N, CA, C and O atoms as a GROMACS GRO file, in nm:
protein
  480
    1UNK      N    1  -2.291   0.283  -0.122
    1UNK     CA    2  -2.191   0.381  -0.155
    1UNK      C    3  -2.159   0.369  -0.304
    1UNK      O    4  -2.137   0.259  -0.355
    2UNK      N    5  -2.156   0.480  -0.373
    2UNK     CA    6  -2.132   0.478  -0.517
    2UNK      C    7  -1.982   0.468  -0.547
    2UNK      O    8  -1.898   0.495  -0.462
    3UNK      N    9  -1.954   0.429  -0.668
    3UNK     CA   10  -1.815   0.419  -0.713
    3UNK      C   11  -1.746   0.555  -0.701
    3UNK      O   12  -1.630   0.564  -0.661
    4UNK      N   13  -1.818   0.660  -0.737
    4UNK     CA   14  -1.761   0.794  -0.732
    4UNK      C   15  -1.720   0.833  -0.589
    4UNK      O   16  -1.614   0.890  -0.569
    5UNK      N   17  -1.803   0.802  -0.492
    5UNK     CA   18  -1.773   0.832  -0.352
    5UNK      C   19  -1.651   0.753  -0.306
    5UNK      O   20  -1.563   0.808  -0.238
    6UNK      N   21  -1.646   0.626  -0.341
    6UNK     CA   22  -1.530   0.542  -0.304
    6UNK      C   23  -1.404   0.597  -0.370
    6UNK      O   24  -1.299   0.608  -0.305
    7UNK      N   25  -1.413   0.632  -0.498
    7UNK     CA   26  -1.297   0.684  -0.570
    7UNK      C   27  -1.244   0.811  -0.504
    7UNK      O   28  -1.124   0.824  -0.484
    8UNK      N   29  -1.331   0.903  -0.469
    8UNK     CA   30  -1.289   1.028  -0.406
    8UNK      C   31  -1.228   1.003  -0.268
    8UNK      O   32  -1.131   1.068  -0.230
    9UNK      N   33  -1.284   0.910  -0.193
    9UNK     CA   34  -1.231   0.877  -0.060
    9UNK      C   35  -1.090   0.819  -0.072
    9UNK      O   36  -1.000   0.859   0.003
   10UNK      N   37  -1.071   0.726  -0.164
   10UNK     CA   38  -0.940   0.664  -0.184
   10UNK      C   39  -0.840   0.768  -0.234
   10UNK      O   40  -0.726   0.772  -0.188
   11UNK      N   41  -0.882   0.852  -0.327
   11UNK     CA   42  -0.793   0.956  -0.380
   11UNK      C   43  -0.748   1.051  -0.269
   11UNK      O   44  -0.630   1.085  -0.261
   12UNK      N   45  -0.841   1.094  -0.186
   12UNK     CA   46  -0.806   1.183  -0.075
   12UNK      C   47  -0.707   1.116   0.020
   12UNK      O   48  -0.613   1.180   0.066
   13UNK      N   49  -0.727   0.988   0.048
   13UNK     CA   50  -0.636   0.915   0.138
   13UNK      C   51  -0.496   0.907   0.078
   13UNK      O   52  -0.398   0.926   0.149
   14UNK      N   53  -0.487   0.879  -0.051
   14UNK     CA   54  -0.355   0.872  -0.117
   14UNK      C   55  -0.286   1.007  -0.119
   14UNK      O   56  -0.165   1.016  -0.094
   15UNK      N   57  -0.359   1.113  -0.148
   15UNK     CA   58  -0.301   1.247  -0.148
   15UNK      C   59  -0.252   1.283  -0.009
   15UNK      O   60  -0.145   1.341   0.006
   16UNK      N   61  -0.329   1.251   0.092
   16UNK     CA   62  -0.289   1.277   0.230
   16UNK      C   63  -0.162   1.199   0.266
   16UNK      O   64  -0.071   1.254   0.328
   17UNK      N   65  -0.156   1.073   0.227
   17UNK     CA   66  -0.038   0.990   0.257
   17UNK      C   67   0.087   1.048   0.191
   17UNK      O   68   0.192   1.055   0.254
   18UNK      N   69   0.076   1.089   0.067
   18UNK     CA   70   0.191   1.147  -0.004
   18UNK      C   71   0.230   1.280   0.061
   18UNK      O   72   0.349   1.307   0.080
   19UNK      N   73   0.133   1.362   0.094
   19UNK     CA   74   0.162   1.491   0.157
   19UNK      C   75   0.232   1.473   0.291
   19UNK      O   76   0.328   1.544   0.321
   20UNK      N   77   0.186   1.379   0.372
   20UNK     CA   78   0.250   1.353   0.501
   20UNK      C   79   0.393   1.302   0.484
   20UNK      O   80   0.483   1.339   0.559
   21UNK      N   81   0.413   1.216   0.384
   21UNK     CA   82   0.547   1.165   0.356
   21UNK      C   83   0.641   1.279   0.322
   21UNK      O   84   0.752   1.286   0.374
   22UNK      N   85   0.597   1.368   0.235
   22UNK     CA   86   0.681   1.482   0.197
   22UNK      C   87   0.705   1.575   0.314
   22UNK      O   88   0.815   1.629   0.329
   23UNK      N   89   0.604   1.594   0.396
   23UNK     CA   90   0.618   1.680   0.513
   23UNK      C   91   0.722   1.625   0.609
   23UNK      O   92   0.810   1.698   0.654
   24UNK      N   93   0.712   1.496   0.642
   24UNK     CA   94   0.807   1.437   0.736
   24UNK      C   95   0.947   1.430   0.676
   24UNK      O   96   1.045   1.446   0.748
   25UNK      N   97   0.958   1.407   0.546
   25UNK     CA   98   1.089   1.403   0.482
   25UNK      C   99   1.158   1.539   0.489
   25UNK      O  100   1.280   1.546   0.496
   26UNK      N  101   1.081   1.646   0.489
   26UNK     CA  102   1.141   1.779   0.493
   26UNK      C  103   1.202   1.812   0.629
   26UNK      O  104   1.282   1.904   0.638
   27UNK      N  105   1.166   1.739   0.734
   27UNK     CA  106   1.222   1.764   0.866
   27UNK      C  107   1.354   1.692   0.889
   27UNK      O  108   1.420   1.715   0.991
   28UNK      N  109   1.394   1.606   0.797
   28UNK     CA  110   1.518   1.531   0.815
   28UNK      C  111   1.639   1.623   0.795
   28UNK      O  112   1.631   1.724   0.726
   29UNK      N  113   1.749   1.584   0.857
   29UNK     CA  114   1.872   1.662   0.843
   29UNK      C  115   1.922   1.659   0.700
   29UNK      O  116   1.890   1.566   0.625
   30UNK      N  117   2.000   1.758   0.660
   30UNK     CA  118   2.054   1.757   0.525
   30UNK      C  119   2.144   1.636   0.503
   30UNK      O  120   2.201   1.582   0.598
   31UNK      N  121   2.156   1.592   0.379
   31UNK     CA  122   2.228   1.469   0.354
   31UNK      C  123   2.377   1.484   0.380
   31UNK      O  124   2.436   1.590   0.359
   32UNK      N  125   2.435   1.375   0.424
   32UNK     CA  126   2.577   1.367   0.453
   32UNK      C  127   2.634   1.256   0.368
   32UNK      O  128   2.567   1.154   0.348
   33UNK      N  129   2.751   1.272   0.318
   33UNK     CA  130   2.807   1.164   0.239
   33UNK      C  131   2.852   1.052   0.332
   33UNK      O  132   2.892   1.075   0.446
   34UNK      N  133   2.844   0.930   0.280
   34UNK     CA  134   2.883   0.814   0.361
   34UNK      C  135   3.031   0.822   0.398
   34UNK      O  136   3.071   0.781   0.507
   35UNK      N  137   3.111   0.875   0.308
   35UNK     CA  138   3.254   0.886   0.334
   35UNK      C  139   3.280   0.977   0.453
   35UNK      O  140   3.362   0.944   0.539
   36UNK      N  141   3.211   1.090   0.461
   36UNK     CA  142   3.227   1.182   0.573
   36UNK      C  143   3.175   1.119   0.703
   36UNK      O  144   3.238   1.132   0.808
   37UNK      N  145   3.061   1.051   0.695
   37UNK     CA  146   2.999   0.994   0.814
   37UNK      C  147   3.082   0.880   0.871
   37UNK      O  148   3.086   0.862   0.993
   38UNK      N  149   3.147   0.804   0.785
   38UNK     CA  150   3.221   0.686   0.831
   38UNK      C  151   3.372   0.710   0.840
   38UNK      O  152   3.442   0.635   0.907
   39UNK      N  153   3.420   0.813   0.775
   39UNK     CA  154   3.564   0.837   0.774
   39UNK      C  155   3.639   0.736   0.689
   39UNK      O  156   3.760   0.718   0.705
   40UNK      N  157   3.568   0.670   0.597
   40UNK     CA  158   3.630   0.569   0.509
   40UNK      C  159   3.591   0.597   0.366
   40UNK      O  160   3.478   0.639   0.337
   41UNK      N  161   3.684   0.575   0.276
   41UNK     CA  162   3.659   0.598   0.135
   41UNK      C  163   3.573   0.486   0.076
   41UNK      O  164   3.592   0.368   0.107
   42UNK      N  165   3.478   0.525  -0.008
   42UNK     CA  166   3.391   0.428  -0.074
   42UNK      C  167   3.461   0.377  -0.199
   42UNK      O  168   3.504   0.456  -0.283
   43UNK      N  169   3.473   0.246  -0.211
   43UNK     CA  170   3.534   0.186  -0.330
   43UNK      C  171   3.431   0.162  -0.438
   43UNK      O  172   3.460   0.183  -0.556
   44UNK      N  173   3.310   0.120  -0.401
   44UNK     CA  174   3.202   0.101  -0.500
   44UNK      C  175   3.069   0.132  -0.434
   44UNK      O  176   3.044   0.098  -0.319
   45UNK      N  177   2.983   0.199  -0.512
   45UNK     CA  178   2.854   0.245  -0.461
   45UNK      C  179   2.746   0.209  -0.562
   45UNK      O  180   2.758   0.241  -0.680
   46UNK      N  181   2.642   0.143  -0.516
   46UNK     CA  182   2.528   0.104  -0.598
   46UNK      C  183   2.411   0.196  -0.564
   46UNK      O  184   2.381   0.218  -0.447
   47UNK      N  185   2.346   0.248  -0.667
   47UNK     CA  186   2.227   0.332  -0.645
   47UNK      C  187   2.104   0.244  -0.626
   47UNK      O  188   2.095   0.138  -0.688
   48UNK      N  189   2.010   0.287  -0.542
   48UNK     CA  190   1.889   0.208  -0.523
   48UNK      C  191   1.800   0.209  -0.648
   48UNK      O  192   1.801   0.304  -0.726
   49UNK      N  193   1.725   0.102  -0.663
   49UNK     CA  194   1.628   0.092  -0.772
   49UNK      C  195   1.497   0.149  -0.720
   49UNK      O  196   1.444   0.105  -0.617
   50UNK      N  197   1.445   0.247  -0.792
   50UNK     CA  198   1.321   0.312  -0.750
   50UNK      C  199   1.206   0.211  -0.759
   50UNK      O  200   1.181   0.158  -0.867
   51UNK      N  201   1.135   0.182  -0.648
   51UNK     CA  202   1.026   0.083  -0.651
   51UNK      C  203   0.914   0.124  -0.747
   51UNK      O  204   0.876   0.240  -0.753
   52UNK      N  205   0.863   0.027  -0.822
   52UNK     CA  206   0.758   0.054  -0.922
   52UNK      C  207   0.634   0.117  -0.858
   52UNK      O  208   0.576   0.210  -0.914
   53UNK      N  209   0.595   0.067  -0.743
   53UNK     CA  210   0.475   0.121  -0.677
   53UNK      C  211   0.496   0.266  -0.636
   53UNK      O  212   0.404   0.348  -0.644
   54UNK      N  213   0.618   0.299  -0.593
   54UNK     CA  214   0.649   0.437  -0.555
   54UNK      C  215   0.643   0.527  -0.678
   54UNK      O  216   0.598   0.641  -0.671
   55UNK      N  217   0.690   0.475  -0.790
   55UNK     CA  218   0.687   0.552  -0.915
   55UNK      C  219   0.542   0.579  -0.957
   55UNK      O  220   0.508   0.689  -1.000
   56UNK      N  221   0.457   0.476  -0.946
   56UNK     CA  222   0.316   0.492  -0.982
   56UNK      C  223   0.248   0.596  -0.893
   56UNK      O  224   0.160   0.669  -0.939
   57UNK      N  225   0.288   0.602  -0.767
   57UNK     CA  226   0.229   0.696  -0.673
   57UNK      C  227   0.298   0.832  -0.676
   57UNK      O  228   0.259   0.925  -0.605
   58UNK      N  229   0.404   0.844  -0.760
   58UNK     CA  230   0.484   0.966  -0.768
   58UNK      C  231   0.538   1.001  -0.630
   58UNK      O  232   0.538   1.118  -0.589
   59UNK      N  233   0.585   0.901  -0.559
   59UNK     CA  234   0.630   0.914  -0.420
   59UNK      C  235   0.775   0.960  -0.413
   59UNK      O  236   0.863   0.902  -0.478
   60UNK      N  237   0.799   1.063  -0.335
   60UNK     CA  238   0.934   1.114  -0.312
   60UNK      C  239   0.962   1.111  -0.163
   60UNK      O  240   0.869   1.108  -0.082
   61UNK      N  241   1.088   1.111  -0.126
   61UNK     CA  242   1.122   1.114   0.015
   61UNK      C  243   1.266   1.081   0.040
   61UNK      O  244   1.342   1.050  -0.053
   62UNK      N  245   1.304   1.087   0.165
   62UNK     CA  246   1.441   1.058   0.208
   62UNK      C  247   1.438   0.939   0.301
   62UNK      O  248   1.353   0.930   0.390
   63UNK      N  249   1.533   0.849   0.281
   63UNK     CA  250   1.549   0.733   0.370
   63UNK      C  251   1.684   0.750   0.440
   63UNK      O  252   1.786   0.774   0.376
   64UNK      N  253   1.682   0.739   0.573
   64UNK     CA  254   1.805   0.746   0.651
   64UNK      C  255   1.834   0.608   0.710
   64UNK      O  256   1.748   0.546   0.772
   65UNK      N  257   1.957   0.562   0.688
   65UNK     CA  258   2.000   0.433   0.740
   65UNK      C  259   2.128   0.449   0.821
   65UNK      O  260   2.218   0.523   0.783
   66UNK      N  261   2.134   0.378   0.933
   66UNK     CA  262   2.260   0.367   1.006
   66UNK      C  263   2.325   0.240   0.955
   66UNK      O  264   2.265   0.133   0.959
   67UNK      N  265   2.448   0.251   0.908
   67UNK     CA  266   2.516   0.132   0.856
   67UNK      C  267   2.641   0.102   0.939
   67UNK      O  268   2.709   0.191   0.989
   68UNK      N  269   2.667  -0.026   0.950
   68UNK     CA  270   2.790  -0.072   1.014
   68UNK      C  271   2.874  -0.138   0.906
   68UNK      O  272   2.830  -0.231   0.839
   69UNK      N  273   2.996  -0.088   0.890
   69UNK     CA  274   3.088  -0.140   0.790
   69UNK      C  275   3.195  -0.221   0.862
   69UNK      O  276   3.260  -0.171   0.953
   70UNK      N  277   3.212  -0.345   0.819
   70UNK     CA  278   3.312  -0.434   0.879
   70UNK      C  279   3.452  -0.385   0.844
   70UNK      O  280   3.471  -0.305   0.752
   71UNK      N  281   3.549  -0.434   0.917
   71UNK     CA  282   3.689  -0.395   0.893
   71UNK      C  283   3.732  -0.424   0.750
   71UNK      O  284   3.815  -0.351   0.694
   72UNK      N  285   3.677  -0.529   0.689
   72UNK     CA  286   3.717  -0.565   0.552
   72UNK      C  287   3.651  -0.477   0.446
   72UNK      O  288   3.683  -0.490   0.328
   73UNK      N  289   3.559  -0.387   0.484
   73UNK     CA  290   3.498  -0.293   0.392
   73UNK      C  291   3.359  -0.329   0.344
   73UNK      O  292   3.298  -0.253   0.268
   74UNK      N  293   3.306  -0.442   0.388
   74UNK     CA  294   3.169  -0.479   0.348
   74UNK      C  295   3.069  -0.424   0.450
   74UNK      O  296   3.102  -0.404   0.567
   75UNK      N  297   2.948  -0.400   0.403
   75UNK     CA  298   2.843  -0.351   0.493
   75UNK      C  299   2.791  -0.470   0.572
   75UNK      O  300   2.736  -0.565   0.517
   76UNK      N  301   2.809  -0.463   0.702
   76UNK     CA  302   2.777  -0.572   0.792
   76UNK      C  303   2.633  -0.567   0.842
   76UNK      O  304   2.570  -0.670   0.862
   77UNK      N  305   2.580  -0.443   0.862
   77UNK     CA  306   2.447  -0.430   0.920
   77UNK      C  307   2.386  -0.296   0.877
   77UNK      O  308   2.457  -0.198   0.856
   78UNK      N  309   2.253  -0.295   0.865
   78UNK     CA  310   2.180  -0.171   0.838
   78UNK      C  311   2.066  -0.158   0.938
   78UNK      O  312   2.004  -0.258   0.977
   79UNK      N  313   2.039  -0.036   0.978
   79UNK     CA  314   1.928  -0.009   1.069
   79UNK      C  315   1.854   0.113   1.016
   79UNK      O  316   1.914   0.216   0.988
   80UNK      N  317   1.723   0.101   1.001
   80UNK     CA  318   1.642   0.211   0.949
   80UNK      C  319   1.624   0.316   1.057
   80UNK      O  320   1.580   0.286   1.169
   81UNK      N  321   1.657   0.439   1.023
   81UNK     CA  322   1.636   0.552   1.114
   81UNK      C  323   1.508   0.625   1.077
   81UNK      O  324   1.434   0.671   1.164
   82UNK      N  325   1.482   0.635   0.946
   82UNK     CA  326   1.361   0.703   0.903
   82UNK      C  327   1.340   0.690   0.754
   82UNK      O  328   1.433   0.663   0.677
   83UNK      N  329   1.216   0.712   0.715
   83UNK     CA  330   1.183   0.709   0.573
   83UNK      C  331   1.056   0.631   0.547
   83UNK      O  332   1.008   0.557   0.633
   84UNK      N  333   1.003   0.650   0.428
   84UNK     CA  334   0.882   0.581   0.388
   84UNK      C  335   0.910   0.432   0.372
   84UNK      O  336   1.006   0.394   0.305
   85UNK      N  337   0.826   0.347   0.432
   85UNK     CA  338   0.849   0.202   0.424
   85UNK      C  339   0.855   0.149   0.280
   85UNK      O  340   0.921   0.048   0.255
   86UNK      N  341   0.788   0.216   0.188
   86UNK     CA  342   0.792   0.172   0.048
   86UNK      C  343   0.932   0.192  -0.010
   86UNK      O  344   0.973   0.118  -0.099
   87UNK      N  345   1.005   0.291   0.038
   87UNK     CA  346   1.136   0.324  -0.015
   87UNK      C  347   1.252   0.262   0.063
   87UNK      O  348   1.362   0.249   0.010
   88UNK      N  349   1.228   0.222   0.187
   88UNK     CA  350   1.333   0.173   0.275
   88UNK      C  351   1.404   0.049   0.220
   88UNK      O  352   1.527   0.043   0.222
   89UNK      N  353   1.329  -0.048   0.171
   89UNK     CA  354   1.392  -0.172   0.123
   89UNK      C  355   1.486  -0.147   0.006
   89UNK      O  356   1.593  -0.209  -0.002
   90UNK      N  357   1.448  -0.058  -0.084
   90UNK     CA  358   1.533  -0.027  -0.199
   90UNK      C  359   1.665   0.033  -0.152
   90UNK      O  360   1.771  -0.001  -0.204
   91UNK      N  361   1.659   0.123  -0.055
   91UNK     CA  362   1.780   0.186  -0.003
   91UNK      C  363   1.868   0.084   0.070
   91UNK      O  364   1.990   0.082   0.050
   92UNK      N  365   1.807   0.001   0.154
   92UNK     CA  366   1.884  -0.098   0.229
   92UNK      C  367   1.948  -0.201   0.136
   92UNK      O  368   2.063  -0.239   0.156
   93UNK      N  369   1.875  -0.245   0.035
   93UNK     CA  370   1.931  -0.342  -0.061
   93UNK      C  371   2.051  -0.284  -0.134
   93UNK      O  372   2.150  -0.354  -0.156
   94UNK      N  373   2.044  -0.157  -0.171
   94UNK     CA  374   2.154  -0.093  -0.243
   94UNK      C  375   2.277  -0.076  -0.153
   94UNK      O  376   2.388  -0.110  -0.194
   95UNK      N  377   2.258  -0.025  -0.032
   95UNK     CA  378   2.372   0.003   0.055
   95UNK      C  379   2.444  -0.125   0.099
   95UNK      O  380   2.564  -0.122   0.128
   96UNK      N  381   2.374  -0.236   0.104
   96UNK     CA  382   2.438  -0.364   0.140
   96UNK      C  383   2.539  -0.408   0.034
   96UNK      O  384   2.625  -0.492   0.061
   97UNK      N  385   2.529  -0.352  -0.086
   97UNK     CA  386   2.621  -0.387  -0.195
   97UNK      C  387   2.740  -0.292  -0.202
   97UNK      O  388   2.832  -0.314  -0.282
   98UNK      N  389   2.741  -0.186  -0.121
   98UNK     CA  390   2.852  -0.092  -0.120
   98UNK      C  391   2.977  -0.159  -0.064
   98UNK      O  392   2.969  -0.252   0.016
   99UNK      N  393   3.093  -0.110  -0.107
   99UNK     CA  394   3.221  -0.157  -0.056
   99UNK      C  395   3.306  -0.036  -0.019
   99UNK      O  396   3.312   0.063  -0.092
  100UNK      N  397   3.371  -0.046   0.097
  100UNK     CA  398   3.455   0.061   0.149
  100UNK      C  399   3.599   0.013   0.158
  100UNK      O  400   3.627  -0.106   0.152
  101UNK      N  401   3.690   0.109   0.174
  101UNK     CA  402   3.830   0.075   0.196
  101UNK      C  403   3.841  -0.001   0.329
  101UNK      O  404   3.769   0.030   0.423
  102UNK      N  405   3.930  -0.098   0.337
  102UNK     CA  406   3.950  -0.171   0.463
  102UNK      C  407   4.002  -0.076   0.574
  102UNK      O  408   4.063   0.027   0.546
  103UNK      N  409   3.976  -0.115   0.698
  103UNK     CA  410   4.021  -0.038   0.814
  103UNK      C  411   4.053  -0.136   0.927
  103UNK      O  412   4.031  -0.257   0.912
  104UNK      N  413   4.104  -0.085   1.036
  104UNK     CA  414   4.138  -0.172   1.150
  104UNK      C  415   4.015  -0.221   1.225
  104UNK      O  416   4.015  -0.332   1.278
  105UNK      N  417   3.910  -0.140   1.230
  105UNK     CA  418   3.790  -0.174   1.307
  105UNK      C  419   3.665  -0.149   1.224
  105UNK      O  420   3.671  -0.092   1.115
  106UNK      N  421   3.550  -0.193   1.278
  106UNK     CA  422   3.421  -0.163   1.218
  106UNK      C  423   3.395  -0.013   1.230
  106UNK      O  424   3.446   0.054   1.320
  107UNK      N  425   3.315   0.039   1.137
  107UNK     CA  426   3.275   0.180   1.140
  107UNK      C  427   3.124   0.188   1.136
  107UNK      O  428   3.058   0.105   1.074
  108UNK      N  429   3.069   0.288   1.203
  108UNK     CA  430   2.925   0.309   1.204
  108UNK      C  431   2.898   0.453   1.160
  108UNK      O  432   2.965   0.546   1.205
  109UNK      N  433   2.798   0.470   1.072
  109UNK     CA  434   2.763   0.603   1.026
  109UNK      C  435   2.623   0.604   0.969
  109UNK      O  436   2.560   0.499   0.953
  110UNK      N  437   2.573   0.722   0.938
  110UNK     CA  438   2.439   0.739   0.884
  110UNK      C  439   2.451   0.785   0.738
  110UNK      O  440   2.528   0.875   0.706
  111UNK      N  441   2.373   0.721   0.652
  111UNK     CA  442   2.366   0.762   0.512
  111UNK      C  443   2.222   0.792   0.475
  111UNK      O  444   2.128   0.738   0.535
  112UNK      N  445   2.205   0.878   0.378
  112UNK     CA  446   2.072   0.916   0.332
  112UNK      C  447   2.058   0.888   0.183
  112UNK      O  448   2.153   0.902   0.106
  113UNK      N  449   1.939   0.848   0.146
  113UNK     CA  450   1.904   0.831   0.005
  113UNK      C  451   1.785   0.920  -0.024
  113UNK      O  452   1.684   0.916   0.047
  114UNK      N  453   1.797   1.002  -0.127
  114UNK     CA  454   1.687   1.090  -0.167
  114UNK      C  455   1.619   1.028  -0.288
  114UNK      O  456   1.682   1.007  -0.391
  115UNK      N  457   1.491   1.000  -0.275
  115UNK     CA  458   1.412   0.945  -0.383
  115UNK      C  459   1.324   1.056  -0.440
  115UNK      O  460   1.246   1.118  -0.368
  116UNK      N  461   1.339   1.080  -0.570
  116UNK     CA  462   1.260   1.184  -0.636
  116UNK      C  463   1.225   1.134  -0.776
  116UNK      O  464   1.312   1.124  -0.862
  117UNK      N  465   1.098   1.102  -0.799
  117UNK     CA  466   1.060   1.046  -0.928
  117UNK      C  467   1.081   1.141  -1.045
  117UNK      O  468   1.090   1.097  -1.159
  118UNK      N  469   1.090   1.271  -1.018
  118UNK     CA  470   1.109   1.366  -1.128
  118UNK      C  471   1.253   1.366  -1.180
  118UNK      O  472   1.278   1.409  -1.292
  119UNK      N  473   1.347   1.316  -1.098
  119UNK     CA  474   1.486   1.312  -1.142
  119UNK      C  475   1.532   1.171  -1.175
  119UNK      O  476   1.645   1.152  -1.220
  120UNK      N  477   1.448   1.073  -1.154
  120UNK     CA  478   1.486   0.934  -1.178
  120UNK      C  479   1.468   0.896  -1.322
  120UNK      O  480   1.496   0.782  -1.360
   0.00000   0.00000   0.00000
């Protein structure tokens, strides 16, 4: 197999992977603010760091996480609902640093992160 054949095969696979990611991301529900989803005011919010490999691949997409916020306002748990695995860790790492107003009980809600290399 020649280098050219291998190059075209790999290129086609990468284009297909990116196209499928964008296709599946388009089926996700519109974004909801964490404050609306949880009914609690956000005191501090950290934006995710766009992964270098995703930037090189010009990868865009939406990551949806279910988060549990403890009564004291810290993020206690995250659960991935959907999104590209390359982008999920960046979103989860960022949301774990968020702080919310204290409440009487834990709160659970869904948050979305939109990754778009053209706006980053």
